[in-house]
Legacy VTK file of the C-alpha trace (Angstrom):
# vtk DataFile Version 3.0
C-alpha trace
ASCII
DATASET POLYDATA
POINTS 337 float
-18.300 -16.921 -9.166
-18.482 -17.713 -5.466
-21.589 -16.246 -3.783
-21.299 -13.515 -1.148
-21.912 -16.041 1.605
-19.267 -18.351 0.181
-16.778 -15.476 -0.131
-17.295 -14.218 3.429
-17.180 -17.768 4.743
-13.756 -18.185 3.170
-12.644 -14.887 4.785
-13.814 -16.090 8.191
-11.921 -19.355 7.723
-8.754 -17.531 6.698
-8.959 -15.011 9.520
-9.569 -17.817 12.006
-6.527 -19.689 10.731
-4.466 -16.531 11.118
-5.699 -15.910 14.658
-5.153 -19.495 15.771
-1.610 -19.451 14.415
-0.445 -16.589 16.652
2.363 -16.858 19.183
3.164 -13.942 21.532
6.309 -12.187 20.329
8.021 -12.182 23.769
7.628 -15.950 23.774
9.121 -16.163 20.281
12.022 -13.884 21.223
12.863 -15.870 24.348
12.550 -19.286 22.709
15.897 -21.041 22.013
14.261 -22.467 18.873
13.940 -18.990 17.331
16.726 -18.186 14.883
18.935 -15.141 15.613
17.665 -13.502 12.402
13.990 -13.893 13.325
14.680 -12.778 16.904
16.353 -9.606 15.624
13.441 -8.917 13.265
10.860 -9.353 16.029
12.835 -7.091 18.362
12.838 -4.454 15.621
9.058 -4.720 15.311
8.680 -4.278 19.086
10.792 -1.120 18.881
8.757 0.080 15.912
5.542 -0.297 17.950
6.969 2.012 20.616
8.079 4.420 17.905
4.606 4.392 16.304
2.964 5.164 19.623
5.300 8.122 20.018
4.162 9.419 16.636
0.562 9.446 17.847
-0.625 6.269 16.151
-2.983 3.861 17.911
-1.082 0.631 18.518
-3.260 -1.065 21.173
-2.397 -4.790 21.097
-1.650 -4.840 17.370
1.482 -6.643 16.162
2.360 -8.203 19.506
2.103 -11.752 18.114
3.754 -13.686 15.312
2.391 -16.135 12.732
4.690 -18.465 10.792
2.623 -18.258 7.615
3.986 -19.968 4.461
4.630 -18.307 1.130
5.022 -14.690 0.068
1.549 -13.426 1.032
-1.280 -13.577 3.525
-3.912 -12.614 0.989
-4.116 -11.880 -2.722
-5.918 -8.680 -3.652
-7.964 -8.545 -6.823
-8.318 -5.168 -8.535
-10.736 -4.790 -11.450
-11.024 -2.037 -14.062
-13.856 -1.660 -16.548
-13.096 -1.413 -20.281
-11.517 1.913 -21.240
-10.900 2.852 -17.620
-7.872 3.251 -15.361
-10.034 3.546 -12.250
-10.859 0.568 -10.067
-14.290 -1.008 -9.926
-15.359 -0.764 -6.255
-16.348 -3.720 -4.092
-18.818 -3.204 -1.253
-18.215 -4.565 2.251
-20.268 -4.495 5.454
-19.133 -1.692 7.795
-16.139 -0.731 5.584
-18.233 0.440 2.646
-16.555 0.535 -0.775
-12.950 -0.537 -1.329
-11.068 -0.724 -4.646
-10.004 -4.339 -4.164
-11.234 -7.730 -2.992
-8.954 -9.860 -0.829
-8.636 -13.651 -0.897
-6.776 -15.902 1.524
-6.791 -18.591 -1.156
-4.734 -17.600 -4.207
-6.663 -20.076 -6.354
-9.953 -18.384 -5.435
-8.453 -15.027 -6.412
-7.384 -16.381 -9.795
-10.801 -17.931 -10.397
-12.577 -14.684 -9.502
-10.178 -12.748 -11.728
-10.921 -15.028 -14.688
-14.659 -14.460 -14.289
-14.087 -10.721 -14.660
-11.714 -11.235 -17.602
-14.371 -13.340 -19.353
-16.784 -10.427 -18.900
-14.364 -8.000 -20.563
-12.805 -6.421 -17.489
-9.110 -5.886 -16.844
-7.645 -7.390 -13.652
-4.604 -7.105 -11.419
-3.671 -9.670 -8.760
-1.388 -8.417 -5.991
0.279 -10.368 -3.144
-0.259 -8.741 0.267
1.915 -9.604 3.277
-0.231 -7.830 5.899
-3.569 -6.077 6.284
-5.410 -4.206 9.002
-8.687 -5.306 10.580
-9.023 -1.707 11.852
-8.751 -2.838 15.450
-11.459 -5.511 15.305
-8.816 -8.190 15.888
-5.264 -8.251 17.182
-3.351 -8.239 13.894
-0.154 -10.310 13.992
3.295 -9.924 12.507
3.573 -12.475 9.714
6.449 -14.381 8.156
5.705 -12.950 4.656
5.980 -9.441 6.116
9.420 -10.144 7.598
10.771 -11.897 4.504
10.956 -8.524 2.761
13.510 -7.215 5.283
13.442 -4.951 8.316
12.908 -1.685 6.437
9.858 -2.782 4.453
8.490 -4.599 7.540
8.621 -1.424 9.634
7.032 0.508 6.785
4.245 -2.064 6.595
3.299 -2.009 10.276
3.383 1.805 10.366
1.121 1.765 7.291
-1.303 -0.588 9.017
-1.218 1.396 12.285
-2.423 4.404 10.287
-5.465 2.420 9.118
-6.205 1.418 12.717
-5.902 5.073 13.763
-7.672 6.969 10.964
-10.164 5.647 8.432
-12.168 7.964 6.175
-15.279 6.242 4.836
-15.548 6.201 1.056
-12.086 7.504 0.207
-9.702 4.586 -0.207
-7.251 6.747 -2.140
-6.875 9.191 0.739
-6.613 6.390 3.317
-4.035 4.380 1.382
-1.899 7.292 0.231
-1.757 8.757 3.753
-0.805 5.365 5.188
1.783 4.875 2.446
3.366 8.261 3.075
3.508 7.794 6.850
4.841 4.265 6.448
7.619 5.434 4.156
8.616 8.578 6.021
8.173 6.948 9.408
10.452 4.057 8.497
13.173 6.521 7.476
12.831 8.353 10.783
12.780 5.071 12.718
16.179 4.046 11.357
17.752 7.493 11.792
20.099 6.168 14.498
21.426 3.519 12.078
22.956 5.464 9.145
23.491 2.397 6.955
19.932 1.103 7.364
18.507 4.614 6.999
20.383 5.090 3.732
19.051 1.816 2.352
15.514 2.829 3.351
15.897 6.195 1.646
17.183 4.529 -1.504
14.344 1.999 -1.529
11.726 4.717 -1.107
13.462 6.939 -3.670
13.261 4.100 -6.210
9.664 3.244 -5.334
8.531 6.836 -5.721
10.282 7.318 -9.061
8.663 4.172 -10.449
5.288 5.200 -9.038
5.532 8.688 -10.536
6.327 7.261 -13.959
3.502 4.730 -13.730
1.069 7.468 -12.687
2.241 9.622 -15.585
1.479 6.733 -17.925
-1.899 6.244 -16.238
-2.891 9.793 -17.173
-1.685 9.221 -20.751
-3.894 6.142 -20.981
-6.820 8.031 -19.462
-6.472 10.663 -22.183
-6.357 7.990 -24.896
-9.561 6.454 -23.538
-11.337 9.770 -23.150
-10.781 10.400 -26.858
-11.934 6.912 -27.879
-15.245 6.399 -29.615
-15.670 2.748 -28.608
-13.841 0.062 -26.682
-13.288 -2.123 -29.737
-11.582 0.613 -31.737
-8.341 -0.914 -33.032
-6.698 2.502 -33.069
-7.266 2.842 -29.317
-5.460 -0.424 -28.649
-2.624 0.554 -30.949
-2.208 3.933 -29.242
-2.161 2.284 -25.855
0.438 -0.265 -26.946
2.709 2.485 -28.257
2.224 4.548 -25.094
3.120 1.557 -22.920
6.238 0.877 -24.960
7.309 4.486 -24.430
6.484 4.279 -20.714
8.593 1.144 -20.291
11.433 2.846 -22.158
11.240 5.766 -19.715
11.220 3.347 -16.778
14.365 1.674 -18.118
16.162 5.036 -17.984
15.153 6.011 -14.444
18.080 6.858 -12.121
17.227 4.115 -9.630
19.678 3.642 -6.772
19.052 0.014 -5.784
16.651 -1.549 -8.279
17.651 -2.492 -11.825
15.836 -0.081 -14.202
15.805 -2.604 -17.061
14.249 -5.349 -14.946
11.835 -2.868 -13.386
10.672 -1.660 -16.791
10.147 -5.258 -17.906
8.167 -6.571 -14.949
6.222 -3.621 -13.495
2.473 -4.038 -14.000
1.092 -1.438 -16.406
-2.240 -2.913 -17.416
-5.334 -0.841 -16.643
-6.223 -2.530 -13.345
-2.651 -2.309 -12.034
-2.610 1.375 -13.002
-5.859 1.824 -11.065
-4.181 0.327 -7.997
-1.211 2.670 -8.465
-3.649 5.540 -8.406
-5.195 4.394 -5.126
-1.869 4.223 -3.302
0.191 6.868 -5.060
-1.832 9.686 -6.596
-1.786 11.843 -3.441
1.816 11.212 -2.341
3.093 14.510 -3.754
0.362 16.425 -1.915
1.176 14.584 1.308
4.812 15.590 0.852
3.742 19.236 0.544
1.723 19.034 3.772
4.658 17.342 5.505
7.052 20.103 4.419
4.635 22.825 5.507
4.428 21.193 8.920
8.212 21.497 9.182
8.728 17.806 8.397
7.175 16.911 11.745
5.480 13.534 11.441
3.538 13.714 14.744
2.053 17.033 13.552
1.214 15.419 10.223
-0.570 12.540 11.957
-2.391 14.921 14.302
-3.672 16.859 11.298
-4.756 13.610 9.655
-6.770 12.681 12.759
-8.423 16.081 12.796
-9.213 15.844 9.084
-11.133 12.599 9.626
-13.704 14.508 11.697
-14.256 17.211 9.092
-17.140 17.244 6.568
-14.640 16.948 3.694
-11.503 15.316 5.177
-9.463 15.356 1.972
-10.127 19.001 1.138
-9.419 20.182 4.671
-6.251 18.126 5.075
-4.683 19.404 1.867
-5.830 23.008 2.418
-2.928 23.861 4.715
-1.654 27.326 3.852
1.934 28.364 3.179
1.933 30.392 6.378
1.542 27.244 8.485
4.975 25.901 7.716
7.915 25.873 5.406
7.645 26.173 1.643
7.291 23.136 -0.571
10.359 21.008 -1.111
10.960 17.821 -3.017
11.549 14.499 -1.256
15.169 14.558 -0.146
17.431 12.100 1.579
LINES 1 338
337 0 1 2 3 4 5 6 7 8 9 10 11 12 13 14 15 16 17 18 19 20 21 22 23 24 25 26 27 28 29 30 31 32 33 34 35 36 37 38 39 40 41 42 43 44 45 46 47 48 49 50 51 52 53 54 55 56 57 58 59 60 61 62 63 64 65 66 67 68 69 70 71 72 73 74 75 76 77 78 79 80 81 82 83 84 85 86 87 88 89 90 91 92 93 94 95 96 97 98 99 100 101 102 103 104 105 106 107 108 109 110 111 112 113 114 115 116 117 118 119 120 121 122 123 124 125 126 127 128 129 130 131 132 133 134 135 136 137 138 139 140 141 142 143 144 145 146 147 148 149 150 151 152 153 154 155 156 157 158 159 160 161 162 163 164 165 166 167 168 169 170 171 172 173 174 175 176 177 178 179 180 181 182 183 184 185 186 187 188 189 190 191 192 193 194 195 196 197 198 199 200 201 202 203 204 205 206 207 208 209 210 211 212 213 214 215 216 217 218 219 220 221 222 223 224 225 226 227 228 229 230 231 232 233 234 235 236 237 238 239 240 241 242 243 244 245 246 247 248 249 250 251 252 253 254 255 256 257 258 259 260 261 262 263 264 265 266 267 268 269 270 271 272 273 274 275 276 277 278 279 280 281 282 283 284 285 286 287 288 289 290 291 292 293 294 295 296 297 298 299 300 301 302 303 304 305 306 307 308 309 310 311 312 313 314 315 316 317 318 319 320 321 322 323 324 325 326 327 328 329 330 331 332 333 334 335 336
């Protein structure tokens, strides 16, 4: 496996390439060489920056430049789970502390690193990532892979990353990622509220994503229970139970009332190995609790973000954030469109 120095050297090279490839968005928008589709997408991102600032997120000079990066990703994240575990193996980073993934600009490096862990008996999940936050250390650009997913997901992504640049709780990746995911999703719905057609599509996309996530998280807990009752990792009965449980989980996924996605295709291709389930837990386990807080703050996203900022300064940010009482807002409701 590549040494720490080798790994960080590759990160520096990738980040440098990204920074050198930037073009100011106003220049891109005004250029006659820019396609009407790209111009419209960049104008939407500019509007989303203004919207994010109005929500109380720190935007600074983030996402004011564009990089024409090839492919479907900027980096590939590697997630690793130990045998008989659906929790991620943490990676340590300077300043950031522990994170449940390791990012690679070079997809080949990610695959090589993943194989090393597989050879050692770990489970792995490789995930394409179209954007990431440097937490304000650099001016993060809009990227071509981000825009290829469409305006709705692109707005969700930059709102997600603005949250990371605004609030970062050391040592709790699950809280950071789930909060950013919730704000990105809800914020993108609110952003498109003046465009009923686009808002409806966003609501349908998020509805589908949450249903799939809930089912995957349900399966994750089933697998956790199977492992907790296992006597050893090589027990054939454990593997057989897990295989049957996954078959049942995929059958449930195929019957989900998805509005845009094809349930059959979703059930076939969604990642349900242990490492992918660990990643699901990082991003999705707290979404229901975030929804409760949002409802109790009268569905007011600026209030939600203000509370998140305040939580970051508390001794136990997670506990304080989710401790909001019923008297502070409306009663719990399900996600509605």
